[in-house]
C-alpha positions as CSV (number, residue, x, y, z in Angstrom):
1,M,-16.5,-27.2,-4.7
2,S,-18.8,-29.3,-6.9
3,T,-19.1,-26.5,-9.7
4,E,-15.9,-25.4,-11.3
5,A,-15.1,-21.9,-11.4
6,K,-15.1,-20.4,-14.8
7,P,-15.7,-17.1,-16.9
8,F,-19.2,-15.6,-15.9
9,L,-19.2,-13.8,-19.1
10,K,-18.9,-14.6,-22.8
11,W,-15.9,-12.3,-23.9
12,A,-14.5,-11.7,-27.4
13,G,-10.9,-13.1,-27.4
14,G,-11.8,-15.2,-24.2
15,K,-9.0,-17.9,-23.7
16,G,-11.3,-20.7,-22.5
17,Q,-10.5,-22.9,-25.7
18,L,-7.0,-22.1,-25.5
19,L,-6.1,-23.1,-22.0
20,S,-4.5,-26.3,-22.5
21,Q,-2.2,-25.0,-25.3
22,L,-1.5,-21.8,-23.1
23,A,-0.6,-24.2,-20.1
24,E,2.2,-25.9,-22.1
25,H,3.6,-22.3,-22.5
26,L,3.7,-21.4,-18.8
27,P,7.1,-20.8,-17.2
28,R,8.4,-23.9,-15.3
29,R,9.7,-21.7,-12.6
30,I,6.2,-20.9,-11.2
31,G,5.6,-24.4,-10.3
32,E,8.7,-24.5,-8.2
33,A,8.2,-21.6,-5.7
34,P,5.7,-19.0,-4.6
35,F,5.1,-16.6,-7.0
36,T,2.9,-13.3,-7.8
37,Y,0.5,-13.6,-10.7
38,I,-0.6,-10.4,-12.4
39,E,-3.1,-10.2,-15.3
40,P,-3.3,-6.4,-16.6
41,F,-6.1,-7.1,-19.1
42,V,-8.2,-9.7,-17.3
43,G,-11.4,-9.5,-19.5
44,G,-13.4,-12.7,-19.2
45,G,-10.9,-14.3,-16.7
46,A,-10.5,-17.8,-18.3
47,M,-6.7,-17.7,-17.5
48,L,-7.3,-16.3,-14.1
49,F,-9.7,-19.0,-13.0
50,Y,-7.2,-21.6,-14.6
51,M,-4.3,-20.2,-12.6
52,L,-6.3,-20.0,-9.3
53,Q,-7.3,-23.7,-9.7
54,H,-4.1,-25.1,-10.7
55,F,-1.4,-23.3,-8.7
56,G,-1.6,-23.6,-4.9
57,N,1.7,-21.8,-4.5
58,L,0.3,-18.4,-5.5
59,R,1.6,-15.8,-3.0
60,K,-0.3,-12.7,-4.6
61,V,-2.7,-12.3,-7.3
62,V,-3.7,-9.1,-9.1
63,I,-6.2,-8.5,-11.9
64,N,-7.0,-5.3,-13.7
65,D,-8.7,-4.0,-16.6
66,V,-9.6,-0.6,-18.1
67,N,-13.4,-1.4,-18.4
68,D,-14.8,0.0,-15.2
69,D,-18.1,-1.8,-15.3
70,L,-16.3,-5.2,-15.9
71,I,-13.9,-4.6,-12.9
72,S,-16.8,-3.5,-10.6
73,T,-18.5,-6.9,-11.5
74,Y,-15.5,-8.6,-10.5
75,S,-15.7,-6.9,-7.2
76,I,-19.2,-7.6,-6.5
77,I,-19.0,-11.2,-7.4
78,R,-16.0,-11.4,-4.8
79,D,-17.8,-9.4,-2.0
80,D,-21.4,-9.4,-2.5
81,V,-22.4,-12.4,-4.7
82,E,-25.7,-13.3,-3.1
83,A,-27.2,-9.9,-3.8
84,L,-26.0,-10.2,-7.4
85,I,-27.7,-13.6,-7.9
86,I,-30.9,-12.3,-6.4
87,R,-30.9,-9.5,-8.9
88,L,-30.1,-11.8,-11.8
89,Q,-32.7,-14.4,-10.9
90,V,-35.3,-11.6,-11.1
91,L,-34.2,-10.5,-14.4
92,E,-34.1,-14.1,-15.7
93,Q,-37.5,-14.8,-14.5
94,E,-38.9,-11.7,-16.1
95,Y,-37.2,-12.4,-19.3
96,L,-38.1,-16.0,-19.7
97,S,-41.8,-15.4,-18.7
98,I,-42.1,-13.2,-21.8
99,D,-43.7,-14.7,-24.9
100,G,-42.3,-13.9,-28.2
101,Q,-38.9,-12.4,-29.4
102,E,-40.3,-9.0,-30.1
103,A,-41.6,-8.5,-26.6
104,R,-38.3,-9.9,-25.2
105,S,-36.3,-7.6,-27.4
106,Q,-38.2,-4.8,-25.8
107,L,-37.1,-5.7,-22.4
108,F,-33.4,-6.1,-23.7
109,Y,-33.4,-2.5,-25.2
110,D,-35.0,-1.1,-22.1
111,I,-32.2,-2.5,-19.8
112,R,-29.6,-1.4,-22.4
113,D,-30.9,2.1,-22.3
114,R,-30.8,1.9,-18.5
115,Y,-27.4,0.6,-18.5
116,N,-26.2,3.3,-20.7
117,Q,-27.7,5.9,-18.4
118,R,-25.3,4.8,-15.7
119,Q,-27.6,5.9,-12.9
120,D,-28.0,2.6,-11.0
121,D,-25.8,1.2,-8.3
122,G,-23.0,-1.4,-8.5
123,I,-25.1,-4.6,-8.1
124,V,-27.8,-3.5,-10.5
125,R,-25.3,-2.4,-13.1
126,A,-23.5,-5.7,-12.6
127,S,-26.7,-7.5,-13.1
128,Q,-27.3,-5.4,-16.3
129,L,-24.0,-6.1,-17.6
130,I,-24.4,-10.0,-17.2
131,F,-28.1,-10.0,-18.4
132,L,-26.8,-8.1,-21.6
133,N,-23.9,-10.4,-22.1
134,K,-26.2,-13.4,-22.0
135,T,-29.0,-12.0,-24.3
136,C,-27.2,-9.9,-26.8
137,F,-26.1,-10.8,-30.3
138,N,-23.1,-13.3,-30.0
139,G,-22.5,-12.4,-26.4
140,L,-20.4,-9.6,-27.4
141,Y,-19.3,-6.5,-25.3
142,R,-18.8,-3.5,-27.3
143,V,-19.2,0.2,-26.9
144,N,-19.3,3.1,-29.4
145,A,-17.3,6.2,-29.3
146,K,-19.4,7.7,-26.6
147,G,-18.9,4.6,-24.4
148,L,-22.3,3.5,-24.9
149,F,-23.2,-0.3,-25.2
150,N,-24.5,-0.8,-28.6
151,V,-24.7,-4.7,-29.3
152,P,-28.2,-5.5,-30.5
153,F,-30.7,-8.2,-29.2
154,G,-29.5,-11.8,-29.6
155,R,-32.8,-13.7,-30.0
156,Y,-31.7,-16.6,-28.0
157,A,-34.6,-19.1,-27.1
158,N,-33.5,-20.1,-23.5
159,P,-30.5,-18.4,-22.3
160,T,-29.1,-19.1,-18.9
161,I,-29.0,-15.5,-17.4
162,C,-28.3,-16.5,-13.8
163,N,-25.7,-19.4,-13.2
164,A,-25.8,-19.2,-9.6
165,D,-23.5,-22.1,-9.1
166,V,-20.8,-20.7,-11.2
167,L,-21.1,-17.2,-9.8
168,R,-20.7,-18.8,-6.2
169,A,-17.7,-20.9,-7.3
170,D,-16.1,-17.7,-8.9
171,S,-16.6,-15.8,-5.5
172,Q,-15.4,-18.4,-3.5
173,L,-12.1,-18.6,-5.6
174,L,-11.7,-14.8,-5.8
175,R,-12.2,-14.6,-2.0
176,S,-9.9,-17.4,-1.0
177,A,-7.0,-16.2,-3.1
178,N,-7.5,-12.7,-1.8
179,V,-7.5,-11.4,-5.4
180,E,-6.7,-7.7,-5.6
181,I,-9.0,-6.0,-8.2
182,L,-7.8,-2.9,-9.9
183,Q,-9.2,-0.7,-12.7
184,G,-7.2,1.4,-15.0
185,D,-4.5,1.6,-17.6
186,F,-2.4,-1.6,-17.8
187,T,0.9,0.3,-17.3
188,H,0.5,0.8,-13.6
189,T,0.5,-2.8,-12.8
190,S,4.2,-3.2,-12.9
191,E,4.2,-1.5,-9.5
192,L,2.8,-4.7,-8.0
193,A,5.5,-6.9,-9.0
194,D,6.7,-8.8,-5.8
195,G,9.7,-11.2,-6.0
196,L,9.1,-14.1,-8.7
197,T,6.4,-12.3,-10.8
198,F,4.5,-13.8,-13.8
199,F,2.5,-11.4,-15.9
200,Y,-0.1,-12.8,-18.4
201,L,-1.0,-10.3,-21.1
202,D,-4.1,-10.5,-23.1
203,P,-4.6,-7.1,-24.7
204,P,-7.3,-6.3,-27.3
205,Y,-5.8,-7.9,-30.4
206,R,-4.4,-6.1,-33.4
207,P,-7.1,-6.4,-36.2
208,L,-6.3,-8.9,-38.9
209,D,-8.0,-6.6,-41.4
210,A,-10.0,-3.4,-41.5
211,T,-13.2,-5.2,-40.6
212,S,-12.2,-7.6,-38.1
213,S,-11.8,-5.2,-35.2
214,F,-13.6,-5.9,-31.9
215,T,-11.3,-4.0,-29.6
216,A,-13.7,-1.4,-28.4
217,Y,-14.6,-3.1,-25.1
218,A,-13.9,0.4,-23.6
219,K,-14.1,3.8,-24.9
220,G,-11.3,4.4,-27.3
221,D,-9.6,1.8,-29.4
222,F,-6.3,-0.2,-28.7
223,D,-4.3,1.0,-31.7
224,D,-0.7,0.2,-32.9
225,D,0.8,3.1,-30.6
226,D,-0.8,1.2,-27.8
227,Q,0.7,-2.2,-29.0
228,R,4.2,-0.4,-29.1
229,Q,3.4,1.0,-25.7
230,L,2.7,-2.6,-24.4
231,A,5.9,-3.9,-26.0
232,A,7.8,-1.1,-24.1
233,F,5.9,-2.3,-20.9
234,C,7.0,-5.9,-21.7
235,K,10.8,-4.8,-22.0
236,R,10.4,-2.9,-18.5
237,L,9.0,-6.1,-17.1
238,D,12.0,-8.0,-18.5
239,D,14.6,-5.4,-17.2
240,M,12.8,-6.0,-13.6
241,G,13.3,-9.7,-13.8
242,C,9.7,-10.5,-14.3
243,L,8.4,-13.3,-16.4
244,W,5.7,-12.5,-19.0
245,M,3.7,-14.2,-21.5
246,E,1.4,-12.3,-24.0
247,S,-1.2,-13.4,-26.6
248,N,-2.1,-11.5,-29.8
249,A,-3.1,-11.7,-33.3
250,D,-1.0,-13.6,-35.8
251,C,-1.1,-10.8,-38.4
252,S,1.6,-12.3,-40.5
253,A,-0.6,-15.6,-41.1
254,K,-3.2,-13.4,-42.7
255,N,-0.7,-11.1,-44.7
256,P,2.9,-12.4,-44.7
257,E,4.2,-8.9,-45.3
258,D,2.6,-7.8,-42.0
259,T,5.5,-8.6,-39.6
260,F,4.5,-5.8,-37.1
261,F,4.6,-8.2,-34.0
262,E,7.6,-10.2,-35.2
263,D,9.5,-6.7,-35.4
264,L,8.2,-5.4,-32.3
265,Y,9.1,-8.6,-30.3
266,R,12.2,-9.7,-32.3
267,D,14.2,-10.0,-28.9
268,Y,11.6,-12.7,-27.5
269,H,10.3,-16.0,-28.2
270,I,7.3,-16.1,-30.6
271,H,5.0,-19.3,-30.8
272,R,1.8,-19.9,-32.4
273,V,-1.2,-21.8,-31.2
274,S,-4.3,-22.9,-33.0
275,A,-7.7,-21.1,-32.0
276,S,-11.3,-21.1,-33.2
277,R,-12.9,-17.8,-33.3
278,F,-16.6,-17.8,-32.7
279,I,-17.4,-14.1,-32.0
280,N,-17.5,-12.3,-35.4
281,A,-20.5,-10.6,-37.1
282,N,-19.5,-12.2,-40.3
283,P,-20.0,-15.9,-40.1
284,S,-17.3,-16.6,-42.8
285,K,-14.7,-15.0,-40.5
286,R,-15.5,-17.4,-37.8
287,G,-13.2,-20.8,-37.7
288,K,-9.7,-21.9,-37.4
289,L,-6.8,-19.6,-37.3
290,T,-3.5,-19.1,-35.3
291,E,-2.7,-16.7,-32.6
292,L,0.6,-15.6,-31.3
293,V,2.1,-16.5,-27.9
294,I,5.0,-14.3,-27.1
295,K,7.3,-14.9,-24.2
296,N,10.4,-13.6,-22.5
297,Y,11.6,-17.2,-21.3
298,E,12.2,-20.5,-23.0
């Protein structure tokens, strides 16, 4: 494969830049025997594609997300990538042939309105999702309380809307690993554990402050009660003998009195990795910060 498989979307909280640090925290046991890999919050899939390309001993791979359009797009890339590429090439040609940002913005908002009407078939909706991701402000996926995509136009001069090589590489990898693709709440993924199982958990991050929340990638926020439910889920995985690693926000670095995660995961191993955050409407809040890596193993 000449082109490396990698995320086909830009995704808030994507782990592409953290992969080398996260790889250092992977459990040694998964390199020694066949294992099952489960990712309950797959998002952009940076860790998924890393695992698929670096572990030839994967016995079973399961990905899940609550975002139904995202999961549908994964399935289409796996099963019908050429039809998706044709649709995206048409959109890319139409967009790039338009002179002027105002006219381009009109096409963007027309497609955004069509996407929010939810009347088109899966392949068309997948092409709309990728188009909007590549042309919206900051490449952010966000919906409002009604579940409508509401990110404004991005004003990029020459965006790559259809990266056919990456889409084909992703498709080949998803098919060759026979990845099982699920949509729904993260809690049901524990039922798929099978023998030696490693879970990577990358939930919507707990906001560092009142203005930094980008958790609304699906209708309904992921609040502190959801974070507590996730911690209970991790405890259940631990009791089942599964290995798990979670990424989340380092709230105590922002506010030393905010020890929410230190208290919630006091029985586990908490580490910190250095990250750069690029997706934020406020440029002053982009830059270096630390994130938590929480594990139930040394």
